Steps between C-alpha positions, in 0.01 A plus 500: 500500500730487205801395708399136454550498130865582482570273810325217314663554174854568633527276813228221473462438126867362444449246791157398344664448164782296644241281693295465192791397280613245750416139376302300767779239503767759606322627813701488808684726745547773229116525434440494865720799552334684213152429647607628840643818342187531292302496825698769663464723193144438486481606866646830417236541207228420752638768735506750209138427431404535867691831510314626198160401641578682822608808320188483304280459794679778691446728202132414490450557859661847486319609187 
């Protein structure tokens, strides 16, 4: 369940910061690439959360 935290801080947060620092008048192909990368990284984060939920439920059933 804690795997999401370092993934968010190390992989996703720098992209969030870069997107938030980008002035609206400078949006373009570079911001599009960052948003697409953010989406892929967030998909990994979602997968980690789903895996943690599955492990939790499996442990609950076998308890």
